[in-house]
Structure formats: C-alpha cells, structure tokens
C-alpha positions as CSV (number, residue, x, y, z in Angstrom):
1,X,109.5,109.7,67.8
2,X,108.0,108.3,71.0
3,X,104.1,108.1,71.6
4,X,102.1,107.9,74.8
5,X,98.6,106.8,73.5
6,X,95.7,107.9,75.7
7,X,92.0,108.3,75.6
8,X,92.6,111.8,77.2
9,X,94.9,113.1,74.7
10,X,97.7,111.5,72.6
11,X,101.2,112.6,73.6
12,X,104.1,112.5,71.2
13,X,107.8,113.1,72.2
14,X,110.4,113.9,69.5
15,X,111.8,116.6,67.2
16,X,108.9,118.8,66.0
17,X,109.3,118.4,62.3
18,X,107.6,116.1,59.6
19,X,106.1,114.1,62.5
20,X,104.3,117.1,63.9
21,X,103.1,118.1,60.4
22,X,101.7,114.7,59.8
23,X,99.8,114.5,63.1
24,X,98.1,118.0,62.3
25,X,97.4,116.9,58.8
26,X,95.2,113.9,60.3
27,X,93.1,116.5,62.0
28,X,92.5,118.4,58.7
29,X,92.0,121.9,60.4
30,X,90.6,124.7,58.3
31,X,93.3,126.9,59.7
32,X,95.8,126.9,62.4
33,X,95.9,129.8,65.0
34,X,98.9,129.9,67.3
35,X,98.8,131.3,70.9
36,X,102.2,132.1,72.3
37,X,103.8,134.6,74.9
38,X,106.3,137.2,73.7
39,X,109.1,134.9,74.5
40,X,108.1,131.7,72.7
41,X,106.7,133.8,69.8
42,X,110.3,135.0,69.1
43,X,112.3,131.9,70.1
44,X,110.1,128.8,69.4
45,X,107.5,129.8,66.8
46,X,110.0,130.3,63.9
47,X,111.2,126.8,64.3
48,X,107.7,125.4,63.8
49,X,106.8,127.6,60.9
50,X,109.2,125.6,58.8
51,X,106.9,122.7,58.9
52,X,103.4,124.0,59.5
53,X,101.4,126.8,58.0
54,X,100.1,129.1,60.9
55,X,97.4,131.6,59.7
56,X,97.4,133.9,62.7
57,X,99.5,134.4,65.9
58,X,98.0,135.7,69.1
59,X,100.8,137.0,71.5
60,X,100.1,137.3,75.3
61,X,102.7,138.9,77.6
62,X,104.6,136.4,79.8
63,X,103.8,135.7,83.4
64,X,101.1,134.1,85.4
65,X,99.6,137.5,86.0
66,X,98.3,137.5,82.5
67,X,96.3,134.2,82.9
68,X,93.1,136.1,83.1
69,X,89.7,136.6,81.7
70,X,91.1,139.8,80.0
71,X,93.7,137.7,78.1
72,X,90.9,135.3,77.0
73,X,88.9,138.2,75.7
74,X,92.0,139.3,73.8
75,X,92.1,135.7,72.3
76,X,88.5,135.6,71.4
77,X,88.6,138.9,69.7
78,X,91.6,137.9,67.6
79,X,90.1,134.6,66.7
80,X,87.0,136.4,65.5
81,X,89.0,138.9,63.5
82,X,90.9,135.8,62.0
83,X,87.6,134.3,60.9
84,X,88.4,131.2,63.0
85,X,85.6,128.5,62.5
86,X,84.8,125.4,64.5
87,X,87.1,123.3,62.3
88,X,90.2,125.3,63.1
89,X,93.1,124.2,65.4
90,X,94.5,126.3,68.1
91,X,98.1,125.5,69.0
92,X,99.3,126.6,72.4
93,X,103.0,127.3,72.1
94,X,104.6,128.0,75.4
95,X,104.8,127.2,79.2
96,X,102.1,126.2,81.5
97,X,100.4,129.6,81.5
98,X,99.8,129.4,77.8
99,X,98.7,125.8,77.9
100,X,96.1,126.6,80.7
101,X,94.9,129.9,79.1
102,X,95.0,128.8,75.5
103,X,93.2,125.5,76.3
104,X,90.5,127.4,78.2
105,X,89.9,130.0,75.6
106,X,89.7,127.5,72.8
107,X,87.3,125.3,74.8
108,X,84.8,128.3,75.2
109,X,85.1,129.9,71.7
110,X,82.0,128.9,69.6
111,X,81.2,126.5,72.3
112,X,84.5,124.7,71.8
113,X,87.2,124.5,69.0
114,X,90.1,121.9,68.9
115,X,93.5,122.7,70.5
116,X,96.7,121.2,70.8
117,X,99.7,121.9,73.0
118,X,103.3,122.3,72.0
119,X,105.0,122.8,75.5
120,X,108.2,124.7,75.5
121,X,109.0,124.5,79.3
122,X,109.9,121.6,81.3
123,X,107.0,122.2,83.7
124,X,104.5,122.3,80.8
125,X,106.1,119.1,79.3
126,X,105.7,117.2,82.4
127,X,102.5,118.7,83.9
128,X,100.4,121.4,82.4
129,X,100.1,120.0,78.9
130,X,99.0,116.7,80.2
131,X,95.6,115.6,81.6
132,X,93.0,118.0,80.1
133,X,92.9,120.7,82.7
134,X,92.5,124.2,81.4
135,X,91.9,127.4,83.4
136,X,92.6,130.9,84.5
137,X,93.2,132.8,87.6
138,X,90.4,135.0,89.1
139,X,90.6,137.5,92.1
140,X,94.2,136.3,92.9
141,X,93.2,132.7,93.2
142,X,95.2,130.1,91.1
143,X,93.2,128.3,88.3
144,X,89.8,129.2,90.0
145,X,87.9,129.2,86.6
146,X,88.6,126.4,84.3
147,X,87.3,123.3,82.4
148,X,88.4,119.7,81.8
149,X,89.1,119.5,78.1
150,X,91.0,117.1,76.1
151,X,93.7,118.4,73.6
152,X,93.6,116.9,70.2
153,X,97.4,116.3,70.6
154,X,100.4,117.3,72.6
155,X,103.8,117.4,71.1
156,X,106.9,117.4,73.3
157,X,110.3,118.4,71.8
158,X,113.1,118.7,74.4
159,X,115.1,120.8,72.1
160,X,112.9,123.7,73.2
161,X,114.5,123.4,76.7
162,X,117.9,124.7,75.3
163,X,116.2,128.1,75.3
164,X,115.5,128.1,78.9
165,X,117.6,129.5,81.9
166,X,118.5,127.3,84.7
167,X,115.8,128.7,87.0
168,X,113.1,127.7,84.5
169,X,114.4,124.1,84.2
170,X,114.4,124.0,88.1
171,X,110.8,125.1,88.1
172,X,110.0,122.2,85.7
173,X,111.8,119.7,87.8
174,X,109.6,120.5,90.7
175,X,106.8,118.6,89.0
176,X,109.2,115.7,88.1
177,X,110.3,115.4,91.6
178,X,106.6,115.5,92.6
179,X,105.8,112.6,90.2
180,X,108.6,110.6,91.7
181,X,107.4,111.1,95.2
182,X,103.8,110.4,94.6
183,X,103.9,107.6,92.2
184,X,107.3,106.4,90.7
185,X,110.0,104.5,92.7
186,X,111.7,104.2,89.3
187,X,111.8,107.7,88.6
188,X,112.8,108.5,92.2
189,X,115.9,106.1,92.0
190,X,117.0,107.8,88.7
191,X,116.7,111.2,90.2
192,X,118.6,110.0,93.3
193,X,121.7,109.6,91.1
194,X,121.3,113.0,89.3
195,X,123.1,116.0,90.5
196,X,123.3,118.7,88.0
197,X,120.4,120.2,85.6
198,X,123.0,121.1,83.1
199,X,123.8,117.5,82.4
200,X,120.2,115.8,82.4
201,X,118.9,113.4,79.8
202,X,115.6,115.2,79.3
203,X,114.2,112.7,76.8
204,X,114.7,110.0,79.6
205,X,113.1,112.1,82.2
206,X,110.1,112.6,79.9
207,X,109.8,108.9,79.3
208,X,109.6,108.2,83.1
209,X,107.7,111.4,84.2
210,X,104.9,111.6,81.6
211,X,103.6,108.0,82.2
212,X,103.1,108.8,85.9
213,X,100.6,111.6,85.4
214,X,99.0,109.8,82.4
215,X,98.3,106.7,84.3
216,X,96.8,108.7,87.2
217,X,94.6,110.9,84.8
218,X,93.5,107.6,82.9
219,X,92.2,106.1,86.2
220,X,90.6,109.4,87.5
221,X,90.0,112.0,84.9
222,X,87.8,114.3,86.7
223,X,89.8,114.4,90.1
224,X,87.3,112.4,92.2
225,X,90.0,110.5,94.1
226,X,93.4,109.2,92.8
227,X,94.1,112.4,90.7
228,X,94.1,114.4,93.9
229,X,97.7,113.1,94.6
230,X,98.8,115.3,91.8
231,X,98.0,118.3,94.3
232,X,100.9,117.3,96.6
233,X,102.7,120.5,97.2
234,X,100.0,122.5,95.7
235,X,98.0,123.4,98.6
236,X,100.4,125.5,100.4
237,X,102.3,126.1,97.1
238,X,99.4,127.8,95.5
239,X,98.7,129.8,98.7
240,X,102.3,131.1,98.6
241,X,102.1,131.7,94.8
242,X,99.0,133.6,95.2
243,X,100.3,135.6,98.2
244,X,103.3,136.7,96.4
245,X,101.7,137.4,93.0
246,X,100.8,141.0,93.5
247,X,104.1,142.1,94.8
248,X,107.3,143.2,93.1
249,X,108.9,139.8,93.4
250,X,106.4,137.1,92.7
251,X,107.2,133.4,93.2
252,X,107.3,131.3,90.1
253,X,104.9,128.3,90.1
254,X,107.9,125.8,90.3
255,X,109.5,127.6,93.2
256,X,106.2,127.9,95.0
257,X,105.5,124.2,94.5
258,X,109.1,123.3,95.7
259,X,108.4,125.1,98.9
260,X,104.8,123.5,99.1
261,X,106.4,120.0,98.9
262,X,108.8,120.7,101.6
263,X,106.3,122.1,103.9
264,X,103.7,119.4,103.2
265,X,106.3,116.6,103.5
266,X,107.0,118.1,107.0
267,X,103.2,118.0,107.8
268,X,103.1,114.4,106.7
269,X,106.0,113.4,108.9
270,X,104.7,115.4,111.9
271,X,101.3,113.7,111.7
272,X,102.9,110.2,111.4
273,X,101.8,109.6,107.8
274,X,105.3,109.7,106.4
275,X,108.2,107.9,108.3
276,X,110.9,110.2,109.4
277,X,113.5,108.3,107.6
278,X,111.8,108.8,104.3
279,X,111.3,112.5,105.1
280,X,115.0,112.7,105.7
281,X,115.6,111.3,102.2
282,X,112.9,113.6,100.5
283,X,114.2,116.9,101.7
284,X,117.9,116.5,100.8
285,X,116.9,115.5,97.3
286,X,114.6,118.5,96.8
287,X,117.4,120.7,98.2
288,X,120.0,119.2,96.0
289,X,118.1,119.1,92.6
290,X,115.6,122.2,93.0
291,X,117.9,124.3,95.1
292,X,115.2,126.6,96.8
293,X,116.6,129.9,97.7
294,X,115.7,131.6,101.0
295,X,112.5,133.6,101.0
296,X,110.8,135.5,103.8
297,X,107.7,133.5,104.3
298,X,104.4,134.9,105.6
299,X,102.9,133.6,108.8
300,X,100.0,131.2,108.6
301,X,97.4,133.9,109.2
302,X,98.5,135.8,106.1
303,X,98.0,132.7,104.1
304,X,94.6,131.7,105.4
305,X,92.8,133.8,102.8
306,X,94.3,131.8,100.0
307,X,94.2,128.4,101.8
308,X,90.5,128.9,102.6
309,X,89.8,129.9,99.0
310,X,91.5,126.7,97.5
311,X,89.3,125.1,94.9
312,X,89.9,121.6,96.7
313,X,87.9,122.9,99.6
314,X,84.7,120.7,100.3
315,X,82.3,121.3,103.1
316,X,84.6,123.8,104.8
317,X,87.6,121.5,104.7
318,X,90.7,121.7,102.5
319,X,91.9,118.3,101.9
320,X,95.7,117.8,101.7
321,X,97.5,115.3,99.5
322,X,100.4,113.8,101.5
323,X,103.0,111.3,100.7
324,X,102.9,108.3,103.0
325,X,106.1,106.7,101.5
326,X,108.3,107.4,98.4
327,X,106.3,106.4,95.4
328,X,102.8,106.6,97.2
329,X,100.5,109.4,98.3
330,X,97.3,109.6,100.1
331,X,94.7,112.4,99.8
332,X,91.8,114.3,101.4
333,X,93.7,114.6,104.6
334,X,92.4,117.2,107.2
335,X,95.4,119.2,108.6
336,X,95.2,121.0,111.8
337,X,96.4,124.5,111.9
338,X,99.2,123.8,114.4
339,X,100.8,121.3,111.8
340,X,100.5,124.1,109.0
341,X,102.1,126.7,111.3
342,X,104.9,124.4,112.5
343,X,105.7,123.5,108.8
344,X,106.1,127.0,107.7
345,X,108.3,127.8,110.7
346,X,110.4,124.7,110.1
347,X,110.7,125.7,106.4
348,X,111.9,129.3,107.1
349,X,114.5,127.9,109.5
350,X,115.6,125.2,107.1
351,X,116.0,127.5,104.1
352,X,117.8,130.1,106.2
353,X,120.1,127.4,107.5
354,X,120.8,126.1,104.0
355,X,121.5,129.5,102.3
C-alpha cells in the first residue's frame, strides 16, 4: 500500500482489502452506504463486500446525463429510508460521475455527512476523486452546481482497471496527459516512451500523476490561481461535451477533453504562448496515446452558448488555461474569437487527415 497524505483528503493506493477495512474502521461509521452505477454495482461492489459491511446500496444509471439534481433526490430519499445519520459514511464506488454526484449528495444530506471515494476508472483515479470538488450538471452545463468538500478517504485499487474497455482507459489517460503537460516533465518523459494502453504499469502512472494534482490543490484549494491550470483542455472540452450530450452519440468526458487539449494547445501556439516546436511534440503524443477518432465538430457559433456559460467566466470574460511549455501552464488568458475559430478548423482538418 502507498499513501499520499494530504490536508485535503488522504489518498491510498493498493489492493482494496484489509487495508481499506482498517482505514474505514478508524472513521467508526454508524453504517456504510454505497453509491454506485449499475456497472460498478455488478462488477466492483462484490469485491469490496468481502472486506467491509455495506448496509445499503444506491444504484444510479451510468452516464453523465444522470449527474443531476434528480439523481441527488433519489440518493437523499434512499438515505432517509436507510435511516442514515450524520455519523454514517457514504462510499462512492465508480467513475468520475459517481464521485462528483455522490460527494455532492453526501455534502448536502443533513448539512453534510462523511464520504469516501473508491474510484474504479482511470479518469476517477487520477482526477475526479482528488481535490475535493463535487458537483452536478444543470441545464446542460457541466458541474454548474457543486461544492468543495474534502473526502474522508480515497482508495485507489488499479485492479479495477481490468474491468474497463480500452476506450475507458483512453478517457482516463486524457487527464494523465494533461497532468504531464501542465505540471510534470517527469511524467511527460515517461509517457513519451509509452506506446500501448494494454501494456501500462498503472501503479507507476498513479504514483506520478496523483502528486501533480495533489500538489496543485494543496497550494490553491479553492481555485483562485494555480488550480486553474487543471482546467487546461476543459474550456473547449466541456463546451463540446455539453453540445453533444443531448444527442444520440454523446462525447465521453475523456474524449471531449482530448479534443479540448488539442484545440487549446493550438490556440497557445497561435498566440505565441507555446513554442511551435513544443506544440509539434504535444500533438503527436496525444494522437499516439489517446487516439482521438474523427468527429464532426460544430462551428464556433454553435459552441458559444456553452462557452459563455462556462463557470470560469468572470466579468464577461472566460479565462483559458494554456500551456506555455511542457510541464508548465498559465491561466486567466483572454482568447479572441479568431483563435478559437481557427483552432476548431485546424482540429477538424487534423482529425480527418489522421483517420
């Protein structure tokens, strides 16, 4: 077992067995309530029930379209029926959607009960379960309603990754690549020598990726400055994710962020923030490891509704987080529409040429 001590939620990495049971015992919960989606309830929950006693399981359908206030209401009703008190512990067992949703629901129930994360996707292990952000979508906007709340514990067991298809692993790798670009030359160098997701040392990736976000959160827990670098790829990425969400073929979060990182790297290069030679290294690594497929991208006008509703907007301006070199990122950058439009056009052409 490896631990990542933090004032913003201790993180443990290792097989979820006796170590997890002992970590929960320290919290002395009156009861344990699990929140999972229908996939993790069937695939992952049985592995945990060998070590911990779960009093009640609340199952939410999978998919970001269920990260809503209606799902919160279901959770609150189920918790009320289970006679949950303020000494209980909510365990969020699943991917980023469950971590965000379950954390927010727990933080509101009876003005706040303790919760922990057991992330089962790579995306949740490297991003959603770390840093104390909780939230739900509203009116099509990603994570518009939410709170900063510290989990009582986060337990990362990479054995759960064996249950994931390749696309889910690729989605999670988007956040790993982001961490490398914005804050870890060491992780970047390691990824530069990696080729195939089927042959990754996931424990080593966790050991390099988790400290990047953890360090940033420790320095800026409420996103007043440095933590904004974690939004690299997410301004355009979230807009694309929101645009496609109501349709028959929604973009996964990881795929949307992959496209967002490519477009925003192009913006940084066109604005002279990122050197062309570094841009020409970033894009091939993204293409090789994340393998984004061609998608019919909307014009900028169609995305403006989502861009202008971005929660990072201040005084009418959406501040972009853009890399200035590999391992470093700047934030609160005002971007003119001509650069946004050009980046989307470049991205469409690049994806089509690579397909």
